[in-house]
PyMOL CGO cylinders between C-alpha atoms (Angstrom):
from pymol import cmd
from pymol.cgo import CYLINDER

trace = [
    CYLINDER, -6.85, -21.91, -8.67, -7.15, -25.60, -9.45, 0.3, 1, 1, 1, 1, 1, 1,
    CYLINDER, -7.15, -25.60, -9.45, -3.70, -27.14, -10.10, 0.3, 1, 1, 1, 1, 1, 1,
    CYLINDER, -3.70, -27.14, -10.10, -5.30, -29.70, -12.40, 0.3, 1, 1, 1, 1, 1, 1,
    CYLINDER, -5.30, -29.70, -12.40, -6.28, -26.98, -14.88, 0.3, 1, 1, 1, 1, 1, 1,
    CYLINDER, -6.28, -26.98, -14.88, -3.27, -24.69, -14.53, 0.3, 1, 1, 1, 1, 1, 1,
    CYLINDER, -3.27, -24.69, -14.53, -0.19, -24.69, -16.76, 0.3, 1, 1, 1, 1, 1, 1,
    CYLINDER, -0.19, -24.69, -16.76, 1.85, -23.64, -13.69, 0.3, 1, 1, 1, 1, 1, 1,
    CYLINDER, 1.85, -23.64, -13.69, 3.45, -26.17, -11.34, 0.3, 1, 1, 1, 1, 1, 1,
    CYLINDER, 3.45, -26.17, -11.34, 1.88, -26.48, -7.88, 0.3, 1, 1, 1, 1, 1, 1,
    CYLINDER, 1.88, -26.48, -7.88, 4.75, -24.70, -6.08, 0.3, 1, 1, 1, 1, 1, 1,
    CYLINDER, 4.75, -24.70, -6.08, 4.31, -21.65, -8.34, 0.3, 1, 1, 1, 1, 1, 1,
    CYLINDER, 4.31, -21.65, -8.34, 0.55, -21.69, -7.75, 0.3, 1, 1, 1, 1, 1, 1,
    CYLINDER, 0.55, -21.69, -7.75, 1.22, -21.60, -4.01, 0.3, 1, 1, 1, 1, 1, 1,
    CYLINDER, 1.22, -21.60, -4.01, 3.54, -18.61, -4.47, 0.3, 1, 1, 1, 1, 1, 1,
    CYLINDER, 3.54, -18.61, -4.47, 0.94, -16.85, -6.63, 0.3, 1, 1, 1, 1, 1, 1,
    CYLINDER, 0.94, -16.85, -6.63, -1.75, -17.31, -3.99, 0.3, 1, 1, 1, 1, 1, 1,
    CYLINDER, -1.75, -17.31, -3.99, 0.67, -16.06, -1.31, 0.3, 1, 1, 1, 1, 1, 1,
    CYLINDER, 0.67, -16.06, -1.31, 1.57, -13.02, -3.42, 0.3, 1, 1, 1, 1, 1, 1,
    CYLINDER, 1.57, -13.02, -3.42, -2.08, -12.15, -4.00, 0.3, 1, 1, 1, 1, 1, 1,
    CYLINDER, -2.08, -12.15, -4.00, -3.03, -12.47, -0.31, 0.3, 1, 1, 1, 1, 1, 1,
    CYLINDER, -3.03, -12.47, -0.31, -3.78, -9.05, 1.15, 0.3, 1, 1, 1, 1, 1, 1,
    CYLINDER, -3.78, -9.05, 1.15, -5.85, -7.23, 3.77, 0.3, 1, 1, 1, 1, 1, 1,
    CYLINDER, -5.85, -7.23, 3.77, -7.98, -5.33, 1.26, 0.3, 1, 1, 1, 1, 1, 1,
    CYLINDER, -7.98, -5.33, 1.26, -7.65, -2.96, -1.65, 0.3, 1, 1, 1, 1, 1, 1,
    CYLINDER, -7.65, -2.96, -1.65, -7.00, 0.78, -1.99, 0.3, 1, 1, 1, 1, 1, 1,
    CYLINDER, -7.00, 0.78, -1.99, -8.07, 2.99, -4.89, 0.3, 1, 1, 1, 1, 1, 1,
    CYLINDER, -8.07, 2.99, -4.89, -5.32, 5.47, -5.76, 0.3, 1, 1, 1, 1, 1, 1,
    CYLINDER, -5.32, 5.47, -5.76, -6.04, 8.64, -7.73, 0.3, 1, 1, 1, 1, 1, 1,
    CYLINDER, -6.04, 8.64, -7.73, -3.14, 10.63, -9.23, 0.3, 1, 1, 1, 1, 1, 1,
    CYLINDER, -3.14, 10.63, -9.23, -3.57, 14.03, -10.86, 0.3, 1, 1, 1, 1, 1, 1,
    CYLINDER, -3.57, 14.03, -10.86, -0.59, 14.54, -13.21, 0.3, 1, 1, 1, 1, 1, 1,
    CYLINDER, -0.59, 14.54, -13.21, -1.26, 18.29, -13.44, 0.3, 1, 1, 1, 1, 1, 1,
    CYLINDER, -1.26, 18.29, -13.44, -0.89, 18.93, -9.69, 0.3, 1, 1, 1, 1, 1, 1,
    CYLINDER, -0.89, 18.93, -9.69, 1.03, 15.76, -8.71, 0.3, 1, 1, 1, 1, 1, 1,
    CYLINDER, 1.03, 15.76, -8.71, -1.54, 15.24, -5.95, 0.3, 1, 1, 1, 1, 1, 1,
    CYLINDER, -1.54, 15.24, -5.95, -2.43, 11.72, -4.92, 0.3, 1, 1, 1, 1, 1, 1,
    CYLINDER, -2.43, 11.72, -4.92, -5.51, 10.57, -3.01, 0.3, 1, 1, 1, 1, 1, 1,
    CYLINDER, -5.51, 10.57, -3.01, -6.15, 7.15, -1.50, 0.3, 1, 1, 1, 1, 1, 1,
    CYLINDER, -6.15, 7.15, -1.50, -9.64, 5.74, -0.96, 0.3, 1, 1, 1, 1, 1, 1,
    CYLINDER, -9.64, 5.74, -0.96, -10.43, 2.65, 1.04, 0.3, 1, 1, 1, 1, 1, 1,
    CYLINDER, -10.43, 2.65, 1.04, -9.83, 0.04, 2.18, 0.3, 1, 1, 1, 1, 1, 1,
    CYLINDER, -9.83, 0.04, 2.18, -12.38, -1.99, 0.24, 0.3, 1, 1, 1, 1, 1, 1,
    CYLINDER, -12.38, -1.99, 0.24, -12.91, -5.60, -0.67, 0.3, 1, 1, 1, 1, 1, 1,
    CYLINDER, -12.91, -5.60, -0.67, -12.01, -6.49, -4.27, 0.3, 1, 1, 1, 1, 1, 1,
    CYLINDER, -12.01, -6.49, -4.27, -15.34, -5.75, -5.93, 0.3, 1, 1, 1, 1, 1, 1,
    CYLINDER, -15.34, -5.75, -5.93, -15.89, -2.65, -3.80, 0.3, 1, 1, 1, 1, 1, 1,
    CYLINDER, -15.89, -2.65, -3.80, -12.56, -1.23, -4.95, 0.3, 1, 1, 1, 1, 1, 1,
    CYLINDER, -12.56, -1.23, -4.95, -13.39, -1.91, -8.58, 0.3, 1, 1, 1, 1, 1, 1,
    CYLINDER, -13.39, -1.91, -8.58, -16.78, -0.24, -8.20, 0.3, 1, 1, 1, 1, 1, 1,
    CYLINDER, -16.78, -0.24, -8.20, -15.23, 2.87, -6.61, 0.3, 1, 1, 1, 1, 1, 1,
    CYLINDER, -15.23, 2.87, -6.61, -12.49, 3.02, -9.26, 0.3, 1, 1, 1, 1, 1, 1,
    CYLINDER, -12.49, 3.02, -9.26, -15.09, 2.79, -12.03, 0.3, 1, 1, 1, 1, 1, 1,
    CYLINDER, -15.09, 2.79, -12.03, -17.26, 5.51, -10.46, 0.3, 1, 1, 1, 1, 1, 1,
    CYLINDER, -17.26, 5.51, -10.46, -14.26, 7.81, -10.00, 0.3, 1, 1, 1, 1, 1, 1,
    CYLINDER, -14.26, 7.81, -10.00, -13.16, 7.21, -13.62, 0.3, 1, 1, 1, 1, 1, 1,
    CYLINDER, -13.16, 7.21, -13.62, -16.64, 8.20, -14.82, 0.3, 1, 1, 1, 1, 1, 1,
    CYLINDER, -16.64, 8.20, -14.82, -16.69, 11.27, -12.57, 0.3, 1, 1, 1, 1, 1, 1,
    CYLINDER, -16.69, 11.27, -12.57, -13.30, 12.50, -13.80, 0.3, 1, 1, 1, 1, 1, 1,
    CYLINDER, -13.30, 12.50, -13.80, -14.22, 11.84, -17.43, 0.3, 1, 1, 1, 1, 1, 1,
    CYLINDER, -14.22, 11.84, -17.43, -17.47, 13.79, -17.06, 0.3, 1, 1, 1, 1, 1, 1,
    CYLINDER, -17.47, 13.79, -17.06, -15.52, 16.63, -15.44, 0.3, 1, 1, 1, 1, 1, 1,
    CYLINDER, -15.52, 16.63, -15.44, -13.19, 16.75, -18.44, 0.3, 1, 1, 1, 1, 1, 1,
    CYLINDER, -13.19, 16.75, -18.44, -10.21, 15.28, -16.57, 0.3, 1, 1, 1, 1, 1, 1,
    CYLINDER, -10.21, 15.28, -16.57, -9.26, 12.18, -18.58, 0.3, 1, 1, 1, 1, 1, 1,
    CYLINDER, -9.26, 12.18, -18.58, -5.57, 12.49, -17.60, 0.3, 1, 1, 1, 1, 1, 1,
    CYLINDER, -5.57, 12.49, -17.60, -6.28, 11.70, -13.93, 0.3, 1, 1, 1, 1, 1, 1,
    CYLINDER, -6.28, 11.70, -13.93, -4.96, 8.21, -13.29, 0.3, 1, 1, 1, 1, 1, 1,
    CYLINDER, -4.96, 8.21, -13.29, -6.91, 5.72, -11.18, 0.3, 1, 1, 1, 1, 1, 1,
    CYLINDER, -6.91, 5.72, -11.18, -5.60, 2.36, -10.06, 0.3, 1, 1, 1, 1, 1, 1,
    CYLINDER, -5.60, 2.36, -10.06, -6.43, -0.34, -7.54, 0.3, 1, 1, 1, 1, 1, 1,
    CYLINDER, -6.43, -0.34, -7.54, -3.64, -1.70, -5.38, 0.3, 1, 1, 1, 1, 1, 1,
    CYLINDER, -3.64, -1.70, -5.38, -3.36, -4.27, -2.62, 0.3, 1, 1, 1, 1, 1, 1,
    CYLINDER, -3.36, -4.27, -2.62, -3.30, -3.22, 1.03, 0.3, 1, 1, 1, 1, 1, 1,
    CYLINDER, -3.30, -3.22, 1.03, -0.92, -5.02, 3.38, 0.3, 1, 1, 1, 1, 1, 1,
    CYLINDER, -0.92, -5.02, 3.38, -1.40, -4.00, 6.99, 0.3, 1, 1, 1, 1, 1, 1,
    CYLINDER, -1.40, -4.00, 6.99, 1.68, -4.01, 9.21, 0.3, 1, 1, 1, 1, 1, 1,
    CYLINDER, 1.68, -4.01, 9.21, 1.99, -6.90, 11.59, 0.3, 1, 1, 1, 1, 1, 1,
    CYLINDER, 1.99, -6.90, 11.59, 2.12, -6.02, 15.30, 0.3, 1, 1, 1, 1, 1, 1,
    CYLINDER, 2.12, -6.02, 15.30, 5.62, -5.83, 16.70, 0.3, 1, 1, 1, 1, 1, 1,
    CYLINDER, 5.62, -5.83, 16.70, 6.38, -8.72, 18.99, 0.3, 1, 1, 1, 1, 1, 1,
    CYLINDER, 6.38, -8.72, 18.99, 9.15, -6.99, 20.91, 0.3, 1, 1, 1, 1, 1, 1,
    CYLINDER, 9.15, -6.99, 20.91, 9.14, -4.41, 23.61, 0.3, 1, 1, 1, 1, 1, 1,
    CYLINDER, 9.14, -4.41, 23.61, 10.93, -1.09, 23.49, 0.3, 1, 1, 1, 1, 1, 1,
    CYLINDER, 10.93, -1.09, 23.49, 13.55, -0.35, 26.11, 0.3, 1, 1, 1, 1, 1, 1,
    CYLINDER, 13.55, -0.35, 26.11, 12.68, 2.57, 28.32, 0.3, 1, 1, 1, 1, 1, 1,
]
cmd.load_cgo(trace, "trace")
């Protein structure tokens, strides 16, 4: 995001970029009838959107418009830098 064209101050732009940084994206599917949740991925941004769109179409065709589909960020855990005592 170019600070010159943003209404946000530079320090907030930095925070926004930091907040949006992630290791990929996951497509979550929630069936409100069964309370089951499935996760698909990880994908890059466009890949996740493509999968979410395909799943939405598949569920709509199957007559399941209540199934919720969303894309969420994936944050992988960082390796622990300490050793465990034996």
